[in-house]
C-alpha positions as a LaTeX table, in Angstrom:
\begin{tabular}{lrrr}
\hline
Residue & $x$ (\AA) & $y$ (\AA) & $z$ (\AA) \\
\hline
Unk1 & 0.00 & 0.00 & 0.00 \\
Unk2 & 1.29 & 3.46 & $-0.80$ \\
Unk3 & 1.44 & 6.23 & 1.75 \\
Unk4 & $-1.52$ & 7.96 & 0.04 \\
Unk5 & $-3.67$ & 4.80 & 0.20 \\
Unk6 & $-2.76$ & 4.22 & 3.85 \\
Unk7 & $-3.62$ & 7.82 & 4.69 \\
Unk8 & $-7.01$ & 7.50 & 2.92 \\
Unk9 & $-7.84$ & 4.30 & 4.82 \\
Unk10 & $-6.92$ & 5.92 & 8.16 \\
Unk11 & $-9.04$ & 9.00 & 7.31 \\
Unk12 & $-12.01$ & 6.81 & 6.35 \\
Unk13 & $-11.76$ & 4.85 & 9.61 \\
Unk14 & $-11.47$ & 8.05 & 11.65 \\
Unk15 & $-14.58$ & 9.49 & 9.94 \\
Unk16 & $-16.50$ & 6.25 & 10.53 \\
Unk17 & $-15.63$ & 6.26 & 14.22 \\
Unk18 & $-16.60$ & 9.91 & 14.53 \\
Unk19 & $-19.97$ & 9.25 & 12.89 \\
Unk20 & $-20.59$ & 6.21 & 15.10 \\
Unk21 & $-19.82$ & 8.28 & 18.19 \\
Unk22 & $-22.41$ & 10.90 & 17.15 \\
Unk23 & $-25.23$ & 8.49 & 18.02 \\
Unk24 & $-24.01$ & 7.98 & 21.61 \\
Unk25 & $-25.29$ & 10.37 & 24.26 \\
Unk26 & $-23.13$ & 9.46 & 27.26 \\
Unk27 & $-22.01$ & 13.07 & 27.86 \\
Unk28 & $-23.61$ & 16.09 & 26.25 \\
Unk29 & $-21.09$ & 18.26 & 24.44 \\
Unk30 & $-20.86$ & 21.83 & 25.69 \\
Unk31 & $-22.87$ & 24.23 & 23.56 \\
Unk32 & $-20.90$ & 26.60 & 21.38 \\
Unk33 & $-22.12$ & 30.04 & 20.32 \\
Unk34 & $-22.48$ & 28.86 & 16.71 \\
Unk35 & $-24.59$ & 25.83 & 17.65 \\
Unk36 & $-27.99$ & 26.68 & 19.18 \\
Unk37 & $-29.33$ & 24.16 & 21.70 \\
Unk38 & $-32.11$ & 21.81 & 20.61 \\
Unk39 & $-35.54$ & 23.28 & 21.31 \\
Unk40 & $-37.08$ & 19.99 & 22.39 \\
Unk41 & $-35.51$ & 16.74 & 23.54 \\
Unk42 & $-35.79$ & 13.64 & 21.37 \\
Unk43 & $-38.75$ & 11.44 & 22.39 \\
Unk44 & $-37.98$ & 8.37 & 24.43 \\
Unk45 & $-39.05$ & 4.96 & 23.07 \\
Unk46 & $-41.96$ & 4.93 & 25.56 \\
Unk47 & $-43.17$ & 8.30 & 24.25 \\
Unk48 & $-43.31$ & 7.15 & 20.64 \\
Unk49 & $-46.82$ & 7.26 & 19.14 \\
Unk50 & $-48.47$ & 3.92 & 18.55 \\
Unk51 & $-49.09$ & 3.10 & 14.91 \\
Unk52 & $-48.94$ & 0.21 & 12.50 \\
Unk53 & $-45.73$ & 1.51 & 10.94 \\
Unk54 & $-42.35$ & 2.04 & 12.55 \\
Unk55 & $-40.82$ & 5.52 & 12.59 \\
Unk56 & $-37.08$ & 6.16 & 12.27 \\
Unk57 & $-34.95$ & 9.01 & 13.47 \\
Unk58 & $-31.50$ & 10.25 & 12.56 \\
Unk59 & $-29.71$ & 12.79 & 14.70 \\
Unk60 & $-31.92$ & 15.60 & 13.39 \\
Unk61 & $-34.51$ & 14.27 & 10.90 \\
Unk62 & $-37.52$ & 12.08 & 11.68 \\
Unk63 & $-39.98$ & 10.35 & 9.34 \\
Unk64 & $-43.40$ & 11.40 & 10.63 \\
Unk65 & $-45.74$ & 10.16 & 7.87 \\
Unk66 & $-46.02$ & 8.13 & 4.68 \\
Unk67 & $-49.09$ & 8.56 & 2.48 \\
Unk68 & $-49.90$ & 6.73 & $-0.76$ \\
Unk69 & $-51.96$ & 8.19 & $-3.59$ \\
Unk70 & $-52.17$ & 8.62 & $-7.35$ \\
Unk71 & $-51.23$ & 12.33 & $-7.39$ \\
Unk72 & $-49.09$ & 14.80 & $-5.43$ \\
Unk73 & $-49.33$ & 18.56 & $-5.16$ \\
Unk74 & $-46.55$ & 21.13 & $-5.61$ \\
Unk75 & $-45.15$ & 20.45 & $-2.14$ \\
Unk76 & $-44.97$ & 16.69 & $-2.90$ \\
Unk77 & $-47.87$ & 15.85 & $-0.56$ \\
Unk78 & $-50.37$ & 13.19 & $-1.67$ \\
Unk79 & $-53.57$ & 14.92 & $-2.78$ \\
Unk80 & $-55.95$ & 12.08 & $-1.83$ \\
Unk81 & $-54.59$ & 9.14 & 0.22 \\
Unk82 & $-55.48$ & 5.66 & $-1.07$ \\
Unk83 & $-54.56$ & 2.01 & $-0.60$ \\
Unk84 & $-56.06$ & 0.58 & $-3.81$ \\
Unk85 & $-54.96$ & 1.54 & $-7.31$ \\
Unk86 & $-55.69$ & 0.73 & $-10.95$ \\
Unk87 & $-52.95$ & $-0.98$ & $-13.00$ \\
Unk88 & $-52.26$ & 2.15 & $-15.10$ \\
Unk89 & $-52.12$ & 4.53 & $-12.10$ \\
Unk90 & $-48.89$ & 6.25 & $-11.12$ \\
Unk91 & $-48.58$ & 5.39 & $-7.43$ \\
Unk92 & $-46.90$ & 7.97 & $-5.20$ \\
Unk93 & $-45.47$ & 7.60 & $-1.71$ \\
Unk94 & $-45.16$ & 10.98 & 0.00 \\
Unk95 & $-42.73$ & 10.85 & 2.93 \\
Unk96 & $-43.21$ & 13.54 & 5.57 \\
Unk97 & $-40.16$ & 14.45 & 7.63 \\
Unk98 & $-39.49$ & 16.87 & 10.45 \\
Unk99 & $-36.24$ & 18.33 & 11.68 \\
Unk100 & $-33.26$ & 19.72 & 9.83 \\
Unk101 & $-29.99$ & 18.27 & 8.59 \\
Unk102 & $-27.86$ & 18.27 & 5.51 \\
Unk103 & $-27.34$ & 15.25 & 3.27 \\
Unk104 & $-30.02$ & 12.99 & 4.76 \\
Unk105 & $-30.91$ & 10.08 & 2.47 \\
Unk106 & $-34.55$ & 9.02 & 2.09 \\
Unk107 & $-35.24$ & 5.85 & 0.12 \\
Unk108 & $-38.21$ & 3.88 & $-1.18$ \\
Unk109 & $-38.13$ & 0.18 & $-2.04$ \\
Unk110 & $-41.28$ & $-1.01$ & $-3.81$ \\
Unk111 & $-41.95$ & $-4.78$ & $-3.81$ \\
Unk112 & $-44.56$ & $-7.05$ & $-5.39$ \\
Unk113 & $-46.43$ & $-9.75$ & $-3.41$ \\
Unk114 & $-43.72$ & $-12.40$ & $-3.97$ \\
Unk115 & $-40.99$ & $-10.07$ & $-2.64$ \\
Unk116 & $-39.79$ & $-9.14$ & $-6.12$ \\
Unk117 & $-38.33$ & $-5.61$ & $-6.21$ \\
Unk118 & $-40.33$ & $-3.35$ & $-8.53$ \\
Unk119 & $-38.24$ & $-0.22$ & $-7.91$ \\
Unk120 & $-35.58$ & 0.88 & $-5.43$ \\
Unk121 & $-34.59$ & 4.54 & $-5.34$ \\
Unk122 & $-33.30$ & 7.15 & $-2.93$ \\
Unk123 & $-32.64$ & 10.85 & $-2.81$ \\
Unk124 & $-30.61$ & 13.18 & $-0.63$ \\
Unk125 & $-32.54$ & 15.88 & 1.20 \\
Unk126 & $-31.43$ & 18.83 & 3.34 \\
Unk127 & $-34.60$ & 19.87 & 5.16 \\
Unk128 & $-34.74$ & 22.92 & 7.42 \\
Unk129 & $-38.06$ & 21.94 & 9.00 \\
Unk130 & $-41.12$ & 19.94 & 7.97 \\
Unk131 & $-40.76$ & 18.66 & 4.40 \\
Unk132 & $-42.22$ & 16.11 & 1.97 \\
Unk133 & $-40.37$ & 13.89 & $-0.49$ \\
Unk134 & $-42.30$ & 11.94 & $-3.13$ \\
Unk135 & $-41.38$ & 8.65 & $-4.79$ \\
Unk136 & $-43.46$ & 6.90 & $-7.46$ \\
Unk137 & $-43.89$ & 3.79 & $-9.57$ \\
Unk138 & $-45.80$ & 3.20 & $-12.78$ \\
Unk139 & $-45.66$ & 0.99 & $-15.83$ \\
Unk140 & $-46.84$ & 2.11 & $-19.29$ \\
Unk141 & $-48.66$ & $-1.18$ & $-19.95$ \\
Unk142 & $-49.95$ & $-1.35$ & $-16.36$ \\
Unk143 & $-48.75$ & $-2.83$ & $-13.09$ \\
Unk144 & $-49.76$ & $-6.46$ & $-12.49$ \\
Unk145 & $-52.72$ & $-6.89$ & $-10.16$ \\
Unk146 & $-51.73$ & $-7.98$ & $-6.68$ \\
Unk147 & $-50.44$ & $-6.94$ & $-3.28$ \\
Unk148 & $-47.52$ & $-4.50$ & $-3.01$ \\
Unk149 & $-45.45$ & $-2.88$ & $-0.28$ \\
Unk150 & $-43.21$ & 0.17 & $-0.11$ \\
Unk151 & $-40.47$ & 0.32 & 2.54 \\
Unk152 & $-39.26$ & 3.82 & 3.40 \\
Unk153 & $-35.73$ & 4.18 & 4.75 \\
Unk154 & $-33.90$ & 7.05 & 6.39 \\
Unk155 & $-30.11$ & 6.94 & 5.99 \\
Unk156 & $-30.35$ & 3.22 & 5.20 \\
Unk157 & $-32.53$ & 2.25 & 8.19 \\
Unk158 & $-36.14$ & 1.15 & 7.77 \\
Unk159 & $-38.42$ & 4.00 & 8.84 \\
Unk160 & $-41.89$ & 2.90 & 7.73 \\
Unk161 & $-43.76$ & 0.46 & 5.48 \\
Unk162 & $-47.06$ & 0.79 & 3.67 \\
Unk163 & $-48.99$ & $-1.97$ & 1.89 \\
Unk164 & $-51.38$ & $-1.46$ & $-1.00$ \\
Unk165 & $-53.20$ & $-3.32$ & $-3.75$ \\
Unk166 & $-53.43$ & $-2.98$ & $-7.52$ \\
Unk167 & $-56.77$ & $-4.26$ & $-8.86$ \\
\hline
\end{tabular}
């Protein structure tokens, strides 16, 4: 290995360790003038709302909702939520997030009833408050009838799942 390659490996490991340490809250870091304190503490697992879908949190961004529908508005919110679609519909998943952070990755993995992946995509967002991100699937000759699921991830971790049918 050359010196340059060794240096790059050491830098990558140092960055990985630093990122892993960010999730630990053993000692709060002293606040600096350039970093305002959080306005509200993160909810404890017992305070999490009960629902049929799991919610995921990164250090600063939380998935708060996932709605399915066949249209979205200008802010990427589903116009009319639905769980049943026609084969030629474009099916949207609108992911609502809260919080702020740069370079947060939101992903959507769409699967058919047998577990076959229909589409898997992600996008990087940098929200500064509540935001919506829309994903969609469609097929020009129509999606096969059956049961589908979309898994929503936040920085690679499952955040929520929604099931729906094409009839």
